[in-house]
LOKOLKOL-995834 format. One line per field, with one value per residue: residue number from 0; residue in one letter; z, x, y of N, C-alpha, C in turn. Coordinates in steps of 0.02 Angstrom, whole numbers. Layout:
<pakols>
n	(NUM,...) .
res	(a,...) .
nzz	(Z,...) .
nxx	(X,...) .
nyy	(Y,...) .
cazz	(Z,...) .
caxx	(X,...) .
cayy	(Y,...) .
czz	(Z,...) .
cxx	(X,...) .
cyy	(Y,...) .
</pakols>
This chain:
<pakols>
n	(0,1,2,3,4,5,6,7,8,9,10,11,12,13,14,15,16,17,18,19,20,21,22,23,24,25,26,27,28,29,30,31,32,33,34,35,36,37,38,39,40,41,42,43,44,45,46,47,48,49,50,51,52,53,54,55,56,57,58,59,60,61,62,63,64,65,66,67,68,69,70,71,72,73,74,75,76,77,78,79,80,81,82,83,84,85,86,87,88,89,90,91,92,93,94,95,96,97,98,99,100,101,102,103,104,105,106,107,108,109,110,111,112,113,114,115,116,117,118,119,120,121,122,123,124,125,126,127,128,129,130,131,132,133,134,135,136,137,138,139,140,141,142,143,144,145,146,147,148,149,150,151,152,153,154,155,156,157,158,159,160,161,162,163,164,165,166,167,168,169,170,171,172,173,174,175,176,177,178,179,180,181,182,183,184,185,186,187,188,189,190,191,192,193,194,195,196,197,198,199,200,201,202,203,204,205,206,207,208,209,210,211,212,213,214,215,216,217,218,219,220,221,222,223,224,225,226,227,228,229,230,231,232,233,234,235,236,237,238,239,240,241,242,243,244,245,246,247,248,249,250,251,252,253,254,255,256,257,258,259,260,261,262,263,264,265,266,267,268,269,270,271) .
res	(m,l,g,p,y,q,n,f,v,w,l,i,l,l,g,i,g,v,v,l,i,t,r,l,l,l,i,r,g,i,e,l,t,s,e,a,w,q,m,p,r,k,v,k,g,q,i,l,g,y,a,t,s,t,p,e,l,v,g,t,v,s,t,a,a,k,g,l,i,g,a,g,l,w,n,v,t,a,s,n,i,i,n,l,v,l,f,i,s,a,v,l,y,f,g,r,s,k,d,l,t,k,r,k,f,i,d,e,m,g,f,a,l,g,a,i,v,l,p,v,i,l,v,t,r,e,q,w,a,r,s,p,w,s,a,l,i,l,f,s,f,f,v,a,y,v,i,l,d,k,k,f,n,p,p,d,p,d,e,q,k,d,t,a,s,n,d,s,s,k,g,f,r,g,i,i,l,i,l,l,g,i,a,g,i,i,v,a,g,n,y,l,g,g,v,a,e,s,i,v,k,q,m,n,v,a,e,w,a,v,g,w,i,l,g,v,i,t,s,l,p,e,l,t,s,f,y,a,v,f,s,l,a,k,e,q,e,s,d,e,s,c,q,q,n,l,d,n,l,a,a,s,n,m,s,n,l,g,l,i,y,p,i,g,i,i,v,f,l,l,a,t) .
nzz	(4670,4628,4480,4460,4376,4371,4503,4504,4421,4501,4611,4559,4522,4646,4713,4636,4662,4799,4790,4715,4803,4906,4842,4790,4895,5031,5022,4957,5052,5155,5094,5084,5221,5266,5197,5249,5384,5373,5367,5385,5247,5269,5370,5303,5197,5267,5322,5204,5162,5256,5228,5094,5114,5153,5062,5064,5196,5196,5104,5167,5298,5267,5194,5288,5385,5328,5341,5256,5273,5203,5081,5127,5176,5058,4990,5062,5043,4901,4877,4943,4871,4743,4772,4796,4670,4594,4653,4621,4482,4465,4517,4422,4306,4328,4345,4472,4534,4583,4703,4790,4832,4942,5113,5212,5176,5198,5305,5280,5158,5201,5292,5204,5119,5211,5246,5142,5138,5258,5247,5136,5190,5281,5198,5165,5278,5346,5474,5553,5492,5538,5671,5834,5895,5790,5746,5854,5848,5721,5739,5836,5760,5678,5775,5810,5691,5688,5802,5777,5656,5695,5781,5704,5591,5610,5575,5482,5564,5506,5380,5228,5223,5145,5117,5129,5226,5358,5314,5361,5301,5204,5286,5350,5239,5204,5316,5306,5183,5219,5316,5238,5149,5234,5274,5150,5117,5218,5187,5056,5085,5161,5066,4986,5051,5055,4918,4882,4958,4894,4768,4797,4843,4746,4621,4647,4662,4706,4863,4858,4730,4731,4826,4756,4651,4723,4777,4665,4626,4743,4750,4670,4725,4777,4660,4592,4687,4702,4573,4560,4660,4623,4498,4525,4580,4485,4430,4532,4625,4748,4868,4924,4871,4847,4977,5030,4953,4985,5121,5109,5042,5138,5252,5202,5165,5289,5371,5308,5337,5478,5544,5473,5429,5555,5616,5529,5562,5693,5670,5590,5682,5776,5696,5661) .
nxx	(4252,4354,4455,4636,4668,4548,4540,4642,4590,4481,4549,4599,4478,4412,4503,4493,4360,4364,4438,4350,4241,4304,4337,4213,4122,4182,4287,4216,4118,4197,4241,4121,4084,4194,4179,4057,4089,4188,4331,4508,4626,4742,4707,4604,4678,4759,4662,4607,4720,4729,4609,4626,4712,4639,4611,4738,4741,4639,4693,4815,4778,4685,4763,4863,4789,4774,4897,4990,5098,5201,5146,5066,5163,5234,5129,5111,5241,5249,5139,5175,5289,5233,5138,5220,5279,5165,5125,5234,5224,5102,5135,5232,5155,5059,5140,5195,5315,5404,5348,5382,5509,5506,5546,5455,5395,5480,5476,5360,5395,5507,5455,5371,5465,5541,5447,5456,5586,5600,5506,5566,5686,5635,5583,5693,5729,5665,5633,5627,5518,5405,5400,5338,5402,5445,5323,5290,5394,5372,5246,5278,5355,5256,5180,5275,5279,5150,5153,5264,5225,5111,5167,5260,5190,5055,4876,4825,4747,4692,4662,4571,4408,4339,4203,4069,3972,3905,3843,3730,3660,3745,3844,3774,3741,3870,3916,3832,3877,4009,3989,3926,4031,4129,4064,4053,4188,4232,4161,4209,4345,4346,4330,4439,4560,4546,4547,4676,4753,4721,4779,4916,4938,4880,4928,5058,5117,5228,5230,5271,5238,5098,5080,5130,5039,4922,4969,4980,4846,4784,4834,4764,4663,4744,4800,4689,4650,4763,4777,4651,4645,4751,4702,4584,4640,4719,4721,4758,4879,4931,5009,4924,4860,4967,5011,4900,4902,5029,5014,4918,4995,5100,5025,4958,5064,5130,5030,5010,5132,5153,5033,4946,5029,5087,4965,4938,5045,5010,4886,4931,5015,4920,4841,4924) .
nyy	(2432,2570,2586,2608,2718,2785,2826,2918,3018,3054,3107,3227,3289,3300,3381,3499,3524,3557,3674,3756,3764,3831,3953,4003,3999,4004,4106,4207,4230,4282,4399,4470,4485,4558,4677,4719,4737,4828,4802,4836,4842,4766,4674,4609,4553,4460,4375,4323,4256,4152,4089,4048,3946,3840,3730,3668,3628,3531,3438,3402,3355,3253,3161,3133,3069,2947,2894,2948,3047,3104,3145,3249,3339,3369,3427,3548,3603,3614,3697,3817,3856,3873,3971,4084,4099,4128,4248,4333,4329,4396,4521,4563,4562,4662,4769,4804,4791,4888,4928,4826,4852,4929,4959,4925,4809,4705,4612,4534,4473,4404,4308,4238,4181,4108,4013,3929,3880,3804,3689,3628,3586,3493,3392,3322,3259,3132,3082,3196,3256,3195,3212,3256,3361,3438,3485,3568,3663,3720,3774,3869,3954,4006,4076,4172,4243,4299,4383,4470,4527,4596,4686,4763,4798,4858,4873,5016,5144,5256,5221,5220,5155,5008,5015,5132,5126,5023,4866,4761,4657,4607,4555,4451,4367,4335,4260,4148,4094,4063,3961,3864,3838,3784,3665,3599,3581,3495,3378,3348,3333,3217,3116,3140,3100,2960,2927,2971,2881,2761,2783,2789,2658,2569,2612,2627,2753,2882,2969,3101,3141,3137,3237,3350,3358,3389,3508,3594,3603,3653,3780,3862,3951,4056,4104,4161,4257,4343,4402,4459,4558,4647,4682,4754,4866,4927,5054,5133,5228,5202,5087,4995,4882,4798,4780,4710,4592,4543,4518,4420,4321,4296,4259,4147,4058,4046,3995,3873,3810,3829,3801,3711,3601,3557,3515,3412,3324,3288,3224,3118,3048,3008,2928,2824) .
cazz	(4684,4571,4452,4479,4338,4393,4566,4487,4398,4559,4651,4528,4526,4716,4728,4603,4699,4860,4770,4696,4864,4942,4807,4780,4958,5089,5009,4943,5116,5191,5060,5103,5291,5275,5173,5296,5447,5356,5390,5350,5194,5296,5403,5250,5162,5309,5326,5140,5160,5294,5193,5034,5136,5172,5023,5089,5259,5178,5073,5215,5351,5240,5176,5350,5419,5295,5350,5202,5296,5150,5033,5159,5178,4990,4973,5091,5009,4832,4879,4962,4814,4689,4793,4784,4597,4571,4677,4581,4414,4468,4526,4358,4256,4341,4352,4542,4562,4618,4771,4832,4857,5003,5173,5255,5153,5207,5350,5247,5109,5238,5317,5147,5095,5264,5244,5087,5156,5311,5223,5091,5235,5311,5151,5162,5344,5357,5545,5576,5460,5573,5742,5868,5909,5730,5747,5903,5822,5666,5768,5869,5705,5658,5828,5803,5633,5708,5850,5744,5606,5730,5812,5656,5537,5632,5527,5485,5588,5463,5313,5202,5224,5080,5107,5164,5283,5379,5281,5399,5257,5174,5337,5360,5182,5208,5366,5277,5133,5254,5347,5183,5124,5282,5270,5087,5120,5261,5149,5002,5115,5184,5009,4956,5082,5033,4848,4882,4984,4841,4715,4820,4851,4686,4564,4670,4650,4763,4900,4837,4669,4752,4858,4706,4616,4767,4783,4606,4627,4800,4744,4626,4758,4780,4592,4578,4733,4686,4512,4570,4701,4581,4443,4550,4601,4435,4416,4592,4633,4815,4873,4966,4842,4859,5048,5040,4923,5024,5182,5086,5030,5200,5295,5171,5171,5359,5399,5280,5372,5551,5571,5437,5432,5623,5625,5491,5601,5749,5642,5569,5741,5805,5651,5653) .
caxx	(4312,4377,4520,4688,4665,4488,4559,4683,4543,4443,4592,4599,4411,4398,4544,4462,4299,4382,4458,4290,4204,4342,4333,4145,4085,4221,4320,4164,4088,4244,4240,4059,4087,4245,4149,4004,4119,4238,4397,4565,4652,4792,4670,4570,4728,4779,4606,4605,4776,4710,4554,4650,4750,4593,4622,4798,4721,4602,4738,4865,4747,4654,4815,4897,4745,4784,4966,5031,5123,5244,5103,5046,5221,5246,5074,5129,5301,5232,5093,5212,5331,5189,5109,5269,5285,5104,5127,5283,5197,5051,5172,5262,5102,5026,5190,5199,5380,5435,5320,5413,5574,5496,5570,5401,5373,5534,5458,5313,5432,5550,5416,5348,5522,5557,5397,5476,5650,5591,5480,5616,5732,5600,5573,5756,5739,5602,5619,5604,5455,5349,5412,5296,5444,5443,5258,5294,5439,5339,5192,5311,5374,5195,5164,5323,5256,5091,5173,5308,5187,5066,5208,5293,5144,4985,4831,4823,4681,4667,4652,4502,4372,4316,4134,4052,3928,3899,3787,3719,3636,3805,3876,3734,3753,3939,3921,3800,3922,4066,3967,3916,4097,4162,4030,4071,4258,4237,4136,4256,4408,4337,4341,4505,4610,4538,4569,4749,4780,4713,4827,4983,4942,4863,4969,5127,5139,5264,5191,5290,5201,5030,5084,5137,4975,4878,4996,4962,4774,4763,4860,4720,4632,4792,4806,4632,4647,4818,4762,4590,4661,4789,4660,4538,4678,4770,4723,4779,4950,4952,5034,4878,4847,5027,5009,4850,4925,5086,4986,4887,5049,5134,4978,4945,5123,5145,4979,5025,5189,5151,4970,4918,5072,5086,4903,4948,5089,4971,4838,4970,5036,4860,4815,4971) .
cayy	(2472,2609,2569,2656,2780,2821,2858,2976,3069,3077,3150,3293,3319,3319,3439,3556,3538,3593,3742,3794,3778,3884,4017,4028,4003,4028,4171,4256,4247,4326,4465,4504,4505,4610,4739,4739,4759,4878,4781,4865,4798,4720,4621,4571,4513,4404,4327,4289,4209,4093,4056,4014,3888,3787,3669,3634,3595,3471,3391,3377,3316,3193,3112,3113,3022,2882,2874,2975,3112,3131,3180,3311,3384,3393,3472,3612,3628,3634,3754,3878,3876,3896,4035,4137,4108,4161,4317,4369,4336,4448,4584,4582,4574,4726,4821,4825,4769,4943,4930,4775,4876,4969,4924,4901,4743,4657,4558,4488,4433,4359,4252,4199,4141,4060,3960,3884,3849,3754,3625,3597,3550,3436,3337,3284,3228,3097,3076,3262,3275,3164,3219,3305,3419,3480,3518,3621,3715,3755,3815,3926,3998,4040,4123,4227,4282,4338,4434,4519,4564,4642,4739,4807,4818,4860,4904,5089,5166,5310,5195,5227,5093,4984,5034,5193,5113,4954,4833,4700,4604,4577,4515,4390,4323,4311,4207,4088,4065,4033,3899,3815,3821,3739,3601,3568,3562,3436,3320,3333,3310,3148,3072,3154,3059,2891,2922,2977,2818,2711,2797,2769,2586,2532,2632,2632,2821,2909,3019,3169,3156,3154,3302,3403,3365,3427,3575,3634,3615,3693,3848,3901,4010,4111,4131,4205,4314,4390,4440,4498,4618,4694,4706,4805,4925,4942,5125,5169,5239,5180,5019,4957,4816,4758,4762,4659,4529,4518,4489,4358,4273,4278,4222,4082,4015,4033,3950,3807,3781,3833,3777,3653,3542,3530,3477,3349,3280,3262,3176,3060,3011,2977,2877,2769) .
czz	(4621,4547,4469,4441,4354,4459,4552,4463,4456,4605,4625,4534,4596,4736,4698,4639,4763,4844,4753,4757,4903,4909,4806,4844,5014,5077,4995,5007,5157,5160,5081,5176,5303,5251,5223,5360,5436,5384,5352,5299,5221,5329,5352,5213,5202,5314,5261,5134,5198,5258,5132,5050,5155,5129,5045,5154,5244,5150,5123,5268,5324,5220,5239,5388,5390,5301,5298,5221,5244,5098,5062,5160,5108,4966,4998,5054,4940,4832,4895,4906,4759,4708,4780,4710,4570,4592,4634,4510,4412,4476,4459,4307,4265,4355,4423,4574,4601,4691,4818,4860,4921,5065,5215,5235,5167,5251,5318,5196,5144,5263,5260,5120,5147,5264,5185,5107,5207,5286,5174,5132,5262,5263,5143,5228,5365,5431,5574,5553,5496,5648,5774,5887,5849,5727,5795,5878,5766,5691,5803,5817,5682,5710,5824,5745,5653,5753,5817,5693,5639,5760,5761,5601,5561,5578,5537,5506,5544,5392,5292,5199,5154,5065,5150,5225,5297,5348,5315,5355,5223,5224,5349,5302,5183,5257,5340,5227,5166,5285,5294,5155,5170,5278,5207,5087,5162,5224,5095,5029,5138,5127,4980,4985,5060,4962,4844,4906,4930,4786,4735,4821,4785,4627,4582,4654,4713,4797,4878,4774,4685,4784,4808,4666,4658,4775,4726,4610,4683,4799,4699,4661,4763,4712,4578,4623,4718,4627,4521,4608,4659,4525,4465,4567,4548,4417,4475,4596,4700,4813,4915,4938,4851,4931,5060,5013,4960,5089,5166,5077,5095,5245,5268,5181,5244,5390,5371,5322,5447,5584,5539,5442,5503,5639,5589,5529,5658,5725,5621,5628,5774,5763,5647,5720) .
cxx	(4335,4445,4571,4683,4602,4501,4599,4639,4503,4484,4592,4532,4394,4440,4516,4397,4311,4401,4397,4248,4238,4332,4263,4105,4126,4250,4268,4129,4132,4244,4178,4061,4139,4220,4097,4034,4177,4308,4452,4593,4702,4757,4635,4619,4749,4724,4599,4661,4761,4656,4579,4694,4704,4601,4685,4783,4685,4649,4787,4833,4717,4705,4852,4855,4751,4856,5014,5057,5168,5205,5081,5102,5236,5190,5089,5189,5285,5188,5130,5257,5288,5157,5156,5277,5224,5102,5174,5257,5144,5083,5200,5209,5069,5076,5197,5266,5414,5411,5357,5481,5567,5514,5513,5375,5424,5512,5409,5349,5477,5514,5391,5403,5542,5509,5408,5539,5640,5560,5527,5667,5699,5592,5636,5771,5673,5583,5595,5534,5394,5355,5364,5336,5445,5377,5259,5337,5406,5282,5221,5333,5314,5175,5210,5303,5198,5110,5214,5269,5141,5106,5234,5246,5072,4941,4829,4753,4650,4653,4580,4468,4349,4244,4118,4009,3925,3836,3778,3696,3694,3840,3840,3744,3823,3947,3889,3846,3982,4048,3956,3983,4132,4131,4051,4143,4268,4216,4185,4322,4404,4350,4411,4559,4606,4562,4646,4782,4777,4765,4897,4990,4930,4909,5043,5158,5172,5222,5208,5251,5129,5029,5090,5073,4926,4902,4977,4887,4755,4791,4816,4685,4679,4800,4750,4632,4703,4800,4700,4604,4700,4747,4613,4575,4728,4774,4747,4855,4976,4975,4988,4865,4907,5030,4960,4872,4985,5062,4951,4940,5080,5088,4964,5003,5138,5093,4988,5078,5178,5086,4949,4964,5079,5022,4908,4992,5049,4921,4873,4990,4977,4835,4860,4996) .
cyy	(2508,2584,2623,2722,2820,2857,2922,3034,3098,3121,3221,3327,3341,3380,3503,3575,3576,3665,3785,3811,3834,3951,4046,4037,4035,4097,4224,4277,4294,4395,4504,4528,4560,4678,4765,4767,4808,4861,4818,4815,4746,4660,4577,4526,4452,4352,4289,4238,4145,4053,4018,3954,3830,3724,3631,3597,3529,3418,3360,3333,3251,3140,3088,3062,2952,2858,2901,3045,3145,3170,3247,3362,3412,3438,3543,3643,3654,3696,3819,3903,3906,3963,4093,4151,4146,4234,4359,4380,4391,4517,4608,4600,4642,4782,4848,4809,4825,4946,4882,4798,4917,4927,4895,4832,4688,4598,4508,4443,4383,4298,4208,4154,4088,4000,3913,3845,3792,3688,3590,3559,3487,3378,3295,3248,3195,3093,3142,3277,3247,3169,3271,3368,3466,3518,3577,3679,3755,3799,3877,3978,4039,4093,4184,4273,4328,4396,4489,4560,4615,4700,4788,4832,4817,4890,4980,5112,5220,5287,5202,5159,5074,5005,5094,5180,5039,4924,4765,4642,4569,4532,4449,4342,4294,4254,4142,4054,4031,3966,3845,3792,3772,3669,3563,3543,3500,3373,3300,3305,3238,3099,3080,3109,2986,2880,2926,2912,2764,2721,2773,2693,2548,2548,2638,2700,2848,2963,3090,3189,3175,3223,3359,3413,3406,3499,3621,3652,3664,3764,3892,3959,4069,4144,4181,4266,4365,4434,4483,4562,4669,4723,4761,4870,4948,5016,5166,5173,5214,5107,4975,4887,4770,4735,4706,4592,4500,4486,4423,4304,4249,4237,4153,4035,3997,3987,3879,3772,3776,3810,3710,3592,3515,3490,3410,3300,3247,3209,3112,3016,2976,2920,2815,2742) .
</pakols>
């Protein structure tokens, strides 16, 4: 059996492993397929947002399966707070703050902020945090986000495509990378939950602390994607990069709150 401090090291290493798998396989696969299929920037941003939430899914579900629903909730809460901080830091670093004053970005910012307020409320209400009704309400909030975003911010049909022609070879490589990424994440997640359980029991570490550790680690994909998108578009005057990153932020935070945590609640209830 691993000692308590070895478990702590393994928690960090497994978390970093999930992040690397997400970045190098899953996100890279999505980038290749989006280029091959010429996806609009808005759609690409949202898909990247869902993909960068995969580490949160692994952390939340794996800990919930061990009865540590508090760790999963704090993982989501910490991740959403850190995602917003990382987005703002990228905006300031690349001088894109003026773009955020545009009215068309109000709904994305509103949902990104709402996805922080709601989990902060839940961490103060333990009974609510594990209720199936909370899972239903949060999922409904996510559905409202999808519907309203599609209604008020549809992809621009006249938007210039990222590539000039369809490249089927890129699409095939992308699908292979996505499948490998999913397989790797499942394997790593299976071990992550067990290590987190050992830390809580052997070291008497609070679940919120484990959640924050996972939150910091699992926000690394957002860090790299925010800065990468702005860096590639730093010579451009348009707000397309801001739109893509905002969609990434909103989709990531909303999927953490409205999809991943409700799944965590269901897994927790089934496991306990």
